C-alpha positions in Angstrom: 265.5 156.9 137.9 263.5 158.4 140.8 259.7 158.5 140.3 256.5 159.3 142.0 253.5 157.1 141.4 250.5 159.3 141.9 247.4 157.2 142.6 244.2 159.0 141.4 241.1 157.0 140.5 243.1 153.8 140.0 243.5 152.6 143.6 244.6 149.1 142.7 247.8 147.2 141.9 246.5 144.7 139.4 245.6 145.8 135.8 247.0 149.2 136.3 248.9 150.1 133.0 250.3 153.4 134.3 251.6 151.7 137.5 253.2 149.0 135.5 254.9 151.6 133.3 256.3 153.2 136.4 257.5 149.9 137.8 259.2 149.0 134.5 261.0 152.3 134.1 261.9 153.5 137.7 264.5 152.4 140.1 263.0 154.1 143.1 259.3 155.0 143.6 257.4 157.2 146.0 253.8 156.0 146.1 251.4 158.9 146.7 247.8 159.6 147.1 246.6 163.3 147.6 243.1 163.9 148.8 242.2 167.2 147.2 241.5 169.7 149.9 238.9 171.2 147.6 236.7 168.2 148.3 236.5 169.4 152.0 235.1 172.7 150.8 231.6 173.7 149.8 230.9 173.8 146.0 229.1 176.7 144.4 225.7 175.2 145.4 226.5 175.4 149.1 227.4 171.9 150.2 230.6 169.8 150.4 232.0 168.4 147.2 232.6 165.0 148.9 230.3 163.8 151.6 231.1 161.3 154.3 229.7 158.2 152.5 232.2 158.4 149.7 235.0 159.5 152.0 234.5 156.5 154.2 234.5 154.2 151.2 237.7 155.9 150.0 239.4 155.6 153.4 238.7 151.9 153.5 240.2 151.4 150.1 243.3 153.5 150.9 243.9 151.5 154.0 243.7 148.2 151.9 245.9 149.7 149.2 248.6 150.5 151.8 248.4 147.0 153.1 248.7 145.6 149.6 251.8 147.7 149.0 253.4 146.5 152.2 253.3 143.0 150.8 255.9 144.2 148.3 257.9 146.3 150.7 256.4 149.7 149.9 254.1 152.2 151.7 251.5 154.5 150.5 252.0 158.2 151.5 248.7 160.0 151.9 248.1 163.7 152.0 245.2 166.1 152.3 246.1 169.3 150.4 246.3 170.8 146.9 247.7 168.0 144.7 249.8 170.3 142.7 251.4 171.9 145.7 252.1 168.5 147.4 253.6 166.9 144.3 255.7 170.0 143.5 257.1 169.9 147.0 257.8 166.1 146.8 259.6 166.5 143.5 261.9 169.0 144.9 262.5 167.3 148.3 263.2 163.9 146.9 264.8 165.0 143.6 262.2 163.2 141.6 262.7 162.7 137.9 259.2 161.9 136.8 255.7 161.5 138.0 253.5 158.6 136.6 249.8 158.7 136.9 246.4 157.8 135.4 245.1 160.4 132.9 241.6 161.6 133.9 240.0 163.4 131.0 238.0 165.9 133.1 238.5 169.6 133.4 239.8 169.9 137.0 242.0 166.8 136.7 243.5 167.9 133.4 244.1 171.3 134.9 246.2 169.7 137.7 248.5 167.9 135.2 248.8 171.1 133.1 249.8 173.2 136.2 252.5 170.6 137.1 253.8 170.7 133.5 253.9 174.5 133.6 256.1 174.2 136.7 258.5 172.1 134.7 257.5 168.9 136.4 257.8 165.8 134.1 254.4 164.0 134.1 253.7 160.8 132.3 250.0 160.2 132.4 248.2 157.3 130.7 244.5 157.0 130.0 243.3 153.5 131.1 240.0 153.7 133.0 237.9 152.6 130.0 237.1 149.1 128.8 238.5 149.8 125.3 241.7 151.8 124.7 241.6 154.8 122.5 243.6 153.0 119.7 240.9 150.3 119.6 238.2 152.7 118.6 236.9 152.7 115.0 237.2 156.5 114.9 239.3 159.4 116.1 238.3 161.0 119.4 237.1 164.2 117.7 234.8 162.0 115.5 233.1 160.2 118.5 229.4 160.3 117.7 227.3 162.5 120.0 224.7 159.7 120.1 225.5 156.5 122.1 223.7 154.1 119.7 226.0 155.2 116.9 229.0 154.7 119.1 227.8 151.2 120.2 227.0 149.9 116.7 230.4 151.1 115.5 232.1 149.3 118.3 230.1 146.0 118.0 230.4 145.7 114.2 234.3 145.6 114.5 234.1 142.7 117.0 237.0 144.3 118.8 237.9 142.7 122.2 239.2 144.7 125.2 242.7 144.1 126.2 243.3 141.3 128.8 243.9 142.6 132.4 247.6 143.1 133.2 249.4 141.4 136.1 251.7 143.2 138.4 255.3 143.1 137.3 257.5 141.1 139.6 260.0 143.9 139.3 258.1 145.7 142.1 260.1 143.6 144.5 263.3 145.2 143.2 262.1 148.8 143.3 263.5 150.8 146.1 260.8 152.6 148.1 261.1 156.3 148.8 259.3 157.2 152.0 258.0 160.6 153.1 256.0 159.6 156.2 252.8 161.1 154.8 249.9 159.2 156.4 246.6 160.7 157.0 243.7 158.7 158.5 240.3 160.1 157.7 238.2 160.3 160.8 234.7 159.5 159.7 231.8 158.4 161.9 230.2 155.4 160.1 226.4 155.8 159.4 223.8 153.1 159.8 223.8 151.3 156.4 221.6 148.3 157.4 218.9 149.2 154.9 221.4 150.2 152.1 221.6 148.3 148.9 225.4 148.8 149.1 226.2 148.7 152.9 229.8 149.9 153.1 230.2 148.9 156.7 229.6 145.2 155.7 233.0 143.6 155.0 231.7 142.3 151.7 231.0 145.8 150.5 233.9 147.8 151.8 236.3 149.9 149.7 239.4 148.2 148.4 240.9 146.1 145.6 240.6 142.8 147.5 236.9 143.2 148.5 236.1 144.4 145.0 237.8 141.5 143.4 236.2 138.9 145.7 232.8 140.4 145.0 233.4 140.3 141.3 234.4 136.7 141.4 231.5 135.7 143.6 229.0 137.5 141.3 230.1 135.6 138.3 230.0 132.3 140.2 226.3 132.9 140.9 223.3 132.9 138.5 222.9 136.7 138.9 224.4 137.6 135.5 221.9 135.5 133.6 219.0 137.5 135.0 220.5 140.9 135.3 218.3 142.6 132.6 215.2 141.3 134.4 216.2 142.6 137.9 218.4 145.7 137.1 215.6 148.2 137.5 214.5 147.0 141.0 214.9 149.5 143.8 215.7 147.5 147.0 218.4 145.0 147.9 222.0 143.9 147.2 221.2 141.5 144.4 219.2 143.4 141.8 222.1 144.9 139.9 225.8 144.1 139.5 226.9 146.6 142.2 230.3 147.0 140.4 230.0 150.8 140.1 231.4 151.8 143.6 234.6 149.7 143.1 234.9 150.9 139.5 234.5 154.5 140.4 237.7 154.6 142.5 239.5 152.1 140.4 239.5 149.3 143.0 238.6 147.0 140.0 238.8 147.7 136.3 236.3 147.3 133.5 238.7 144.9 131.8 238.6 142.6 134.8 234.8 142.6 134.7 234.7 141.9 131.0 237.1 139.0 131.4 234.8 137.3 134.0 231.8 138.1 131.8 233.4 136.5 128.8 234.2 133.3 130.8 230.6 133.2 132.1 229.2 133.4 128.6 231.6 130.7 127.4 231.1 128.3 130.3 227.7 129.0 131.8 225.3 130.9 129.5 225.1 133.8 127.0 221.8 135.6 126.9 220.3 139.1 126.7 221.1 139.7 130.4 224.8 139.0 130.0 224.9 141.2 126.9 223.3 144.0 128.9 226.2 143.9 131.4 228.5 144.6 128.4 226.0 147.2 127.2 226.3 149.1 130.5 230.1 148.9 130.4 229.9 150.3 126.9 227.8 153.2 128.2 230.5 153.9 130.8 233.1 153.9 128.1 231.0 156.2 125.9 230.8 158.9 128.6 234.5 158.7 129.0 235.3 159.1 125.4 232.8 161.9 125.1 234.6 163.6 128.0 237.8 163.1 126.1 236.3 164.6 123.0 235.4 167.8 125.0 238.4 167.6 127.3 239.2 171.3 127.0 235.7 172.2 128.2 234.3 172.6 131.7 231.6 170.0 131.8 229.5 172.3 133.9 229.4 174.8 131.1 229.3 172.5 128.0 226.3 171.4 126.1 226.6 168.7 123.5 223.2 169.4 122.3 221.1 172.6 122.7 218.4 172.0 125.2 215.1 173.8 124.9 214.1 173.1 128.5 213.3 176.1 130.7 215.6 176.4 133.7 214.1 178.6 136.4 216.3 177.4 139.3 214.6 177.9 142.7 217.0 177.2 145.6 214.1 176.6 148.0 212.7 173.8 145.8 216.2 172.4 145.3 216.8 172.2 149.1 213.4 170.4 149.5 214.5 167.9 146.9 217.9 167.3 148.7 216.1 166.8 152.0 213.4 164.5 150.6 210.7 167.0 151.5 209.0 167.6 148.1 205.3 167.1 147.5 206.0 163.6 146.1 206.6 160.8 148.7 208.1 158.5 146.1 210.7 161.0 145.2 211.3 161.8 148.9 212.1 158.1 149.5 214.8 158.1 146.9 216.3 161.3 148.2 216.3 160.1 151.8 218.0 156.8 150.8 220.7 158.7 148.9 221.4 161.1 151.8 221.4 158.3 154.4 223.4 155.7 152.5 225.2 157.2 149.5 223.5 154.8 147.1 220.4 154.5 145.1 219.4 152.3 142.2 220.1 153.5 138.6 216.3 153.6 138.0 215.7 155.8 141.0 218.6 158.1 140.0 216.8 158.7 136.6 213.5 159.3 138.3 214.6 161.8 140.9 216.8 163.6 138.2 213.8 163.9 135.9 211.7 165.2 138.8 214.3 167.9 139.6 214.7 169.0 136.0 211.1 168.6 134.6 208.8 169.0 137.6 210.8 171.6 139.6 212.5 173.2 136.6 215.8 173.4 138.6 219.3 173.5 137.1 220.5 170.0 136.3 224.0 170.9 137.3 222.8 171.5 140.9 221.5 168.0 140.9 224.7 166.6 139.4 226.7 168.4 142.2 224.5 166.9 144.9 225.1 163.4 143.4 228.8 164.1 143.4 228.6 165.0 147.0 226.6 162.1 148.1 227.2 159.0 145.8 229.6 156.4 146.9 230.1 155.5 143.2 230.5 159.0 142.0 232.2 159.1 138.6 232.7 162.5 136.9 232.1 161.0 133.5 229.0 159.0 134.2 227.5 161.4 136.6 227.6 164.5 134.3 227.0 162.3 131.3 223.8 160.9 132.7 222.5 164.2 134.1 223.1 166.1 130.9 221.5 163.2 129.0 218.3 163.5 131.0 218.3 167.3 130.8 218.6 167.3 127.0 221.9 169.1 126.9 223.8 165.8 126.6 223.9 162.9 124.1 220.2 162.1 124.0 218.9 162.6 120.5 215.3 163.0 121.8 216.3 166.2 123.7 216.1 164.7 127.2 214.0 162.3 129.2 210.8 163.1 131.0 209.7 160.4 133.5 206.0 160.1 134.5 206.5 159.8 138.2 203.2 158.1 138.9 203.7 155.5 136.2 207.2 154.9 137.5 205.9 154.2 141.0 203.2 151.9 139.7 205.8 149.9 137.7 208.7 149.7 140.2 207.0 150.2 143.6 203.3 149.2 143.1 202.9 148.2 146.8 204.6 151.2 148.2 207.3 149.0 149.9 210.2 151.2 148.8 208.3 154.4 149.7 207.4 153.2 153.1 210.9 151.9 153.7 212.4 155.4 153.5 209.5 157.6 154.6 
């Protein structure tokens, strides 16, 4: 059987269930990644859907993925185009029987698979980006609670463990490689990431499965996990949070791999509130995925889980000042300048600048979510829109959204103005 393996947000060979399925069933495989040409165009808010920070991190990872495949006698074919058109052409050209891929439960991604199926292309997609599998949940997808705490408690009371990470089948050595000579190199001029908390030009923070796995291993060989809850809201530096999110977002590492190391750490080193909080954050990530799955037929930009009473009086001039870090608040400006210059800001700062846009400037939260999508190295459709809608009050927050007192936040997290001075 001839197959295409279509890499999407699962750019790794280890613990990739849909890839394993392809290797087990196919005799010949064409390995494909399609960079959606839509990412090179402006979104409805007037800027590129994918900025250079994320594209650089992606290009690093694709290069490493190709090198990894070469170790098994295969090559990665890379295209910049409409994924549906590319895949339809490849199916015809190489007489492909089936496409295997990760299932991404977001509106645009689901639409791609639907269009392929409408063209009579056989697609086998498998949802595996979460920590827990759908069949491990204590409820059906349409019964997923709209409040995270209810979801968390239901998971924890069952004491269900995530599946162990999968190894790569040795059969990959016996699979014939179909070649199409598709190889695009992104030409991106690296920025100066010296001040970044996630410097993607540093070899320890580059995109790719190998660097992500080395970082994961080193993290759990340090004492950082035991103090994570204490440091996680800091604003500056490489060590205050786990920093797993960029590698997770593109699938260079999996949530199950992180959990396995966390479990070993708790067993052999220490188990405390901080190690629990790492699991807690992974559970939040899962929750946003399953909520997206619950509302999979909806466009997230137009869907409200809860009705928000917040007044939206979007002002494009105010929004542009927020983007450029030129608002009346220097603390907010610092965060926005860091984001634009490096593609990364702390989780605490993300919440603060989001609250400011929504509550102080009365702008549309979807515009802010789109800017984060454009700039963030670790952009993840589920977490990004889940968090923005949560803060706006249209998501899963039972309190109707979050309003951050900006002055109090600065006094708590940047009392000596170190962060503010660093970026202004």
